[in-house]
DSSP file (Angstrom, degrees, kcal/mol; ACC not computed):
  #  RESIDUE AA STRUCTURE BP1 BP2  ACC     N-H-->O    O-->H-N    N-H-->O    O-->H-N    TCO  KAPPA ALPHA  PHI   PSI    X-CA   Y-CA   Z-CA
    1    1 A M              0   0    0      0, 0.0     2,-0.2     0, 0.0     0, 0.0   0.000 360.0 360.0 360.0 136.0  168.9   58.5  111.8
    2    2 A K        -     0   0    0      1,-0.1     2,-0.2     0, 0.0     0, 0.0  -0.538 360.0-110.7 -76.6 141.1  171.4   56.4  113.7
    3    3 A T        -     0   0    0     -2,-0.2     2,-0.3     1,-0.1    -1,-0.1  -0.525  27.8-125.2 -75.2 137.0  173.9   54.4  111.7
    4    4 A T        +     0   0    0     -2,-0.2     2,-0.3     3,-0.0    -1,-0.1  -0.647  38.7 166.4 -81.7 136.2  173.5   50.6  111.8
    5    5 A N    >>  -     0   0    0     -2,-0.3     4,-1.3     1,-0.0     3,-0.6  -0.824  52.6 -85.0-139.4-179.5  176.6   48.7  112.8
    6    6 A H  T 34 S+     0   0    0     -2,-0.3     4,-0.4     1,-0.2     3,-0.1   0.840 123.7  52.3 -57.6 -35.5  177.5   45.2  114.0
    7    7 A N  T 34 S+     0   0    0      1,-0.2    -1,-0.2     2,-0.1     4,-0.2   0.799 120.6  28.6 -75.4 -29.3  176.7   46.0  117.6
    8    8 A N  T <> S+     0   0    0     -3,-0.6     4,-2.7     2,-0.1     5,-0.3   0.370  89.0 101.5-114.8   6.0  173.2   47.3  117.0
    9    9 A L  H  X S+     0   0    0     -4,-1.3     4,-2.2     1,-0.2     5,-0.2   0.938  86.4  42.4 -56.8 -53.3  172.0   45.4  113.9
   10   10 A E  H  > S+     0   0    0     -4,-0.4     4,-2.8     1,-0.2    -1,-0.2   0.908 115.6  49.1 -64.0 -42.4  169.9   42.8  115.7
   11   11 A Q  H  > S+     0   0    0     -4,-0.2     4,-2.2     1,-0.2    -1,-0.2   0.920 111.7  48.4 -64.3 -43.5  168.3   45.3  118.1
   12   12 A R  H  <>S+     0   0    0     -4,-2.7     5,-3.1     2,-0.2    -1,-0.2   0.893 112.5  49.6 -63.9 -38.5  167.5   47.8  115.3
   13   13 A F  H ><5S+     0   0    0     -4,-2.2     3,-1.6    -5,-0.3    -2,-0.2   0.936 111.8  47.8 -64.1 -46.4  165.9   44.9  113.2
   14   14 A E  H 3<5S+     0   0    0     -4,-2.8    -2,-0.2     1,-0.3    -1,-0.2   0.837 109.4  53.8 -63.2 -33.0  163.9   43.7  116.2
   15   15 A D  T 3<5S-     0   0    0     -4,-2.2    -1,-0.3    -5,-0.2    -2,-0.2   0.341 116.3-116.7 -83.6   7.7  162.7   47.3  116.8
   16   16 A D  T < 5 +     0   0    0     -3,-1.6    -3,-0.2     1,-0.2    -2,-0.1   0.838  66.7 145.0  60.5  35.3  161.6   47.5  113.2
   17   17 A Q      < -     0   0    0     -5,-3.1    -1,-0.2    -6,-0.2     2,-0.1  -0.705  60.0 -87.4 -98.2 155.3  164.1   50.3  112.4
   18   18 A P        +     0   0    0      0, 0.0    -1,-0.1     0, 0.0    -5,-0.0  -0.378  44.8 169.8 -64.5 137.4  165.8   50.5  109.0
   19   19 A V    >   +     0   0    0     -2,-0.1     3,-2.1     2,-0.1     4,-0.4   0.294  45.8 106.4-127.2   4.6  169.0   48.4  108.7
   20   20 A I  G >   +     0   0    0      1,-0.3     3,-1.2     2,-0.2     5,-0.1   0.776  69.6  69.8 -61.4 -26.2  169.7   48.6  105.0
   21   21 A D  G 3  S+     0   0    0      1,-0.3    -1,-0.3     3,-0.1    -2,-0.1   0.696  90.2  63.7 -65.1 -16.6  172.6   51.0  105.6
   22   22 A Y  G <  S+     0   0    0     -3,-2.1     2,-0.3   -17,-0.1    -1,-0.3   0.775  97.0  67.8 -75.0 -26.6  174.5   48.1  107.2
   23   23 A F  S <  S-     0   0    0     -3,-1.2     2,-0.9    -4,-0.4    46,-0.0  -0.728  81.2-128.0-103.2 143.7  174.6   46.2  103.9
   24   24 A D        -     0   0    0     -2,-0.3     3,-0.4     1,-0.1    -3,-0.1  -0.789  25.5-179.5 -86.7 108.2  176.5   47.1  100.7
   25   25 A T  S    S+     0   0    0     -2,-0.9    -1,-0.1     1,-0.2    -4,-0.0   0.432  70.9  70.9 -91.6   1.3  173.8   47.0   98.0
   26   26 A Q  S    S+     0   0    0      1,-0.1     2,-0.4    61,-0.0    -1,-0.2   0.735  96.9  52.3 -86.8 -24.3  176.2   47.8   95.2
   27   27 A M  S    S-     0   0    0     -3,-0.4     2,-0.5    60,-0.1    60,-0.2  -0.917  71.3-153.2-116.4 140.6  178.0   44.5   95.3
   28   28 A V        +     0   0    0     58,-1.9     2,-0.4    -2,-0.4    -3,-0.1  -0.935  17.5 169.7-115.0 131.3  176.3   41.1   95.1
   29   29 A L        +     0   0    0     -2,-0.5     2,-0.3    59,-0.0    38,-0.1  -0.907   2.4 165.8-144.3 114.2  177.9   38.0   96.6
   30   30 A S     >  -     0   0    0     -2,-0.4     4,-2.4     1,-0.1     5,-0.2  -0.759  50.2-107.1-116.6 168.2  176.1   34.7   97.0
   31   31 A I  H  > S+     0   0    0     -2,-0.3     4,-2.2     1,-0.2     5,-0.1   0.861 122.0  53.0 -64.1 -33.9  177.6   31.3   97.7
   32   32 A N  H  > S+     0   0    0      2,-0.2     4,-2.1     1,-0.2    -1,-0.2   0.907 109.1  48.0 -67.6 -40.7  176.9   30.3   94.1
   33   33 A R  H  > S+     0   0    0      2,-0.2     4,-1.8     1,-0.2    -2,-0.2   0.904 111.7  50.5 -65.0 -40.6  178.7   33.3   92.8
   34   34 A L  H  X S+     0   0    0     -4,-2.4     4,-0.9     1,-0.2    -2,-0.2   0.899 108.9  51.6 -64.2 -40.4  181.6   32.6   95.1
   35   35 A A  H >< S+     0   0    0     -4,-2.2     3,-0.6     1,-0.2     4,-0.4   0.890 108.1  52.4 -62.7 -39.1  181.7   29.0   93.9
   36   36 A D  H >< S+     0   0    0     -4,-2.1     3,-0.6     1,-0.2    -1,-0.2   0.869 110.8  47.6 -62.8 -36.4  181.8   30.3   90.3
   37   37 A L  H >X S+     0   0    0     -4,-1.8     4,-1.9     1,-0.2     3,-1.8   0.591  86.3  90.6 -81.0 -11.3  184.8   32.5   91.2
   38   38 A A  T << S+     0   0    0     -4,-0.9     5,-0.3    -3,-0.6    -1,-0.2   0.783  80.3  60.1 -58.6 -27.9  186.7   29.6   93.0
   39   39 A G  T <4 S+     0   0    0     -3,-0.6    -1,-0.3    -4,-0.4    -2,-0.1   0.708 117.8  27.4 -73.6 -19.4  188.4   28.7   89.8
   40   40 A I  T <4 S+     0   0    0     -3,-1.8     2,-0.3    -4,-0.1    -2,-0.2   0.519 114.0  64.4-121.2  -8.4  190.1   32.1   89.4
   41   41 A L  S  < S-     0   0    0     -4,-1.9     2,-1.3     4,-0.0     3,-0.1  -0.898  78.7-122.1-117.1 148.4  190.4   33.4   92.9
   42   42 A N     >  -     0   0    0     -2,-0.3     4,-1.9     1,-0.2     3,-0.2  -0.718  31.4-178.3 -85.0  91.9  192.4   32.1   95.8
   43   43 A L  H  > S+     0   0    0     -2,-1.3     4,-2.8    -5,-0.3    -1,-0.2   0.779  76.9  60.5 -67.9 -26.4  189.6   31.6   98.3
   44   44 A S  H  > S+     0   0    0      2,-0.2     4,-2.5     1,-0.2    -1,-0.2   0.927 107.0  45.8 -64.7 -43.2  191.9   30.4  101.0
   45   45 A A  H  > S+     0   0    0     -3,-0.2     4,-2.4     2,-0.2    -2,-0.2   0.901 113.5  49.5 -65.3 -40.6  193.7   33.7  100.9
   46   46 A I  H  X S+     0   0    0     -4,-1.9     4,-2.1     2,-0.2    -2,-0.2   0.932 111.5  49.0 -63.3 -45.5  190.4   35.6  100.9
   47   47 A A  H  X>S+     0   0    0     -4,-2.8     5,-2.8     2,-0.2     4,-0.8   0.924 111.2  49.8 -60.3 -45.6  189.1   33.6  103.8
   48   48 A R  H ><5S+     0   0    0     -4,-2.5     3,-1.0     1,-0.2    -1,-0.2   0.943 113.4  45.1 -57.7 -49.2  192.3   34.2  105.8
   49   49 A E  H 3<5S+     0   0    0     -4,-2.4    -1,-0.2     1,-0.3    -2,-0.2   0.815 113.4  50.8 -67.5 -29.4  192.2   38.0  105.2
   50   50 A A  H 3<5S-     0   0    0     -4,-2.1    -1,-0.3    -5,-0.2    -2,-0.2   0.562 114.0-117.1 -83.3  -8.5  188.4   38.1  106.0
   51   51 A G  T <<5 +     0   0    0     -3,-1.0     2,-0.4    -4,-0.8    -3,-0.2   0.775  69.0 137.5  77.8  26.0  188.9   36.2  109.3
   52   52 A I      < -     0   0    0     -5,-2.8    -1,-0.3    -6,-0.2     2,-0.2  -0.873  64.1-105.2-107.1 137.8  186.8   33.3  108.1
   53   53 A N     >  -     0   0    0     -2,-0.4     4,-2.2     1,-0.1     5,-0.2  -0.424  26.7-140.6 -60.4 127.8  187.9   29.7  108.8
   54   54 A I  H  > S+     0   0    0      1,-0.2     4,-2.6     2,-0.2     5,-0.2   0.904 100.2  49.7 -61.8 -44.3  189.1   28.3  105.5
   55   55 A Q  H  > S+     0   0    0      1,-0.2     4,-2.4     2,-0.2    -1,-0.2   0.872 109.2  53.2 -64.3 -35.8  187.6   24.8  106.0
   56   56 A T  H  > S+     0   0    0      2,-0.2     4,-2.4     1,-0.2    -1,-0.2   0.935 110.7  46.0 -63.5 -46.0  184.2   26.5  106.9
   57   57 A L  H  X S+     0   0    0     -4,-2.2     4,-2.3     1,-0.2    -2,-0.2   0.921 112.9  49.9 -64.0 -43.3  184.2   28.5  103.7
   58   58 A Q  H  X S+     0   0    0     -4,-2.6     4,-2.5     1,-0.2    -1,-0.2   0.904 111.6  49.0 -61.9 -41.0  185.2   25.5  101.6
   59   59 A A  H  X S+     0   0    0     -4,-2.4     4,-2.6     2,-0.2     6,-0.2   0.902 110.0  51.0 -66.0 -40.7  182.4   23.4  103.2
   60   60 A K  H  X>S+     0   0    0     -4,-2.4     5,-1.9     2,-0.2     4,-1.1   0.903 112.2  47.0 -63.5 -40.1  179.9   26.1  102.6
   61   61 A I  H  <5S+     0   0    0     -4,-2.3     3,-0.2     3,-0.2    -2,-0.2   0.936 113.4  48.1 -66.0 -45.5  180.9   26.3   98.9
   62   62 A R  H  <5S+     0   0    0     -4,-2.5    -2,-0.2     1,-0.2    -1,-0.2   0.896 121.8  34.8 -62.0 -41.8  180.8   22.5   98.5
   63   63 A R  H  <5S-     0   0    0     -4,-2.6    -1,-0.2    -5,-0.2    -2,-0.2   0.526 106.2-124.9 -90.2  -7.3  177.4   22.2  100.2
   64   64 A R  T  <5 +     0   0    0     -4,-1.1    -3,-0.2     1,-0.2    -4,-0.1   0.867  48.9 167.8  60.7  38.0  176.1   25.5   98.8
   65   65 A T      < -     0   0    0     -5,-1.9    -1,-0.2    -6,-0.2    -2,-0.1  -0.703  40.4-107.5 -79.9 129.8  175.3   26.7  102.3
   66   66 A P        -     0   0    0      0, 0.0     2,-0.2     0, 0.0    -1,-0.1  -0.210  30.9-115.4 -59.5 147.0  174.5   30.4  102.3
   67   67 A L        -     0   0    0    -38,-0.1   -36,-0.1     1,-0.1     2,-0.1  -0.491  30.0-113.1 -75.1 151.2  177.0   32.8  103.9
   68   68 A T     >  -     0   0    0     -2,-0.2     4,-2.6     1,-0.1     5,-0.2  -0.382  29.8-106.8 -75.3 165.4  176.1   34.7  107.0
   69   69 A G  H  > S+     0   0    0      1,-0.2     4,-2.5     2,-0.2     5,-0.2   0.891 122.3  50.9 -59.2 -40.0  175.7   38.5  106.7
   70   70 A T  H  > S+     0   0    0      2,-0.2     4,-2.3     1,-0.2    -1,-0.2   0.903 110.8  47.6 -66.4 -41.7  179.0   38.9  108.6
   71   71 A E  H  > S+     0   0    0      2,-0.2     4,-2.5     1,-0.2     5,-0.2   0.923 112.7  49.4 -64.6 -43.9  180.9   36.5  106.3
   72   72 A T  H  X S+     0   0    0     -4,-2.6     4,-2.6     1,-0.2    -2,-0.2   0.936 111.9  47.8 -60.3 -47.3  179.5   38.2  103.2
   73   73 A K  H  X S+     0   0    0     -4,-2.5     4,-2.1     1,-0.2    -1,-0.2   0.908 112.0  49.8 -62.2 -42.5  180.4   41.6  104.5
   74   74 A A  H  X S+     0   0    0     -4,-2.3     4,-1.8     2,-0.2    -1,-0.2   0.910 112.4  46.7 -64.2 -42.8  184.0   40.5  105.4
   75   75 A I  H  X S+     0   0    0     -4,-2.5     4,-2.6     1,-0.2    -2,-0.2   0.915 111.5  51.4 -66.5 -42.3  184.6   38.9  102.0
   76   76 A L  H  X S+     0   0    0     -4,-2.6     4,-2.8    -5,-0.2    -1,-0.2   0.877 107.5  53.6 -62.3 -36.8  183.2   41.9  100.2
   77   77 A Q  H  X S+     0   0    0     -4,-2.1     4,-2.3     2,-0.2    -1,-0.2   0.900 109.5  48.2 -64.1 -39.5  185.6   44.2  102.2
   78   78 A V  H  X S+     0   0    0     -4,-1.8     4,-1.4     2,-0.2    -2,-0.2   0.939 113.1  47.3 -65.3 -46.6  188.5   42.0  101.2
   79   79 A L  H  <>S+     0   0    0     -4,-2.6     5,-3.1     1,-0.2     3,-0.4   0.926 113.2  48.4 -60.3 -44.5  187.5   42.1   97.5
   80   80 A R  H ><5S+     0   0    0     -4,-2.8     3,-2.0     1,-0.2    -1,-0.2   0.887 105.7  58.3 -63.0 -39.7  187.0   45.9   97.7
   81   81 A K  H 3<5S+     0   0    0     -4,-2.3    -1,-0.2     1,-0.3    -2,-0.2   0.840 110.1  43.9 -58.8 -33.6  190.4   46.4   99.4
   82   82 A H  T 3<5S-     0   0    0     -4,-1.4    -1,-0.3    -3,-0.4    -2,-0.2   0.146 121.3-108.6 -99.6  18.2  192.0   44.7   96.3
   83   83 A H  T < 5S+     0   0    0     -3,-2.0     2,-0.3     1,-0.2    -3,-0.2   0.851  75.0 135.1  59.6  38.8  189.8   46.7   93.9
   84   84 A L      < -     0   0    0     -5,-3.1     2,-0.3    -8,-0.1    -1,-0.2  -0.880  30.1-176.8-114.3 150.1  187.7   43.7   92.9
   85   85 A A        -     0   0    0     -2,-0.3     2,-0.4    -3,-0.1   -58,-0.1  -0.983  12.3-157.1-143.2 153.2  183.9   43.6   92.6
   86   86 A T        -     0   0    0     -2,-0.3   -58,-1.9   -10,-0.0     2,-0.3  -0.996  12.1-176.2-131.1 139.0  181.3   41.1   91.8
   87   87 A V              0   0    0     -2,-0.4   -60,-0.1   -60,-0.2   -61,-0.0  -0.865 360.0 360.0-129.7 164.9  177.8   41.7   90.4
   88   88 A A              0   0    0     -2,-0.3   -61,-0.0   -59,-0.0   -59,-0.0   0.476 360.0 360.0 -57.4 360.0  174.9   39.5   89.7
């Protein structure tokens, strides 16, 4: 089986091929969970390191707009890099 990545994710999904390998199913991160963590984490620093516009992340948290798959993956990579994890 070919590994799913950022470049072939949409095509594999459209072709009805498995894409679950692209997502980290061990860590859970929703906009509500991120909002809960805002009081103890520096979300601006996380956004910067994840390559996400800080104002965009703040607006999504304020409005409870869901994160995109790419945003979620980037934030999880930053958390993992610093040995942090979030679960449901």
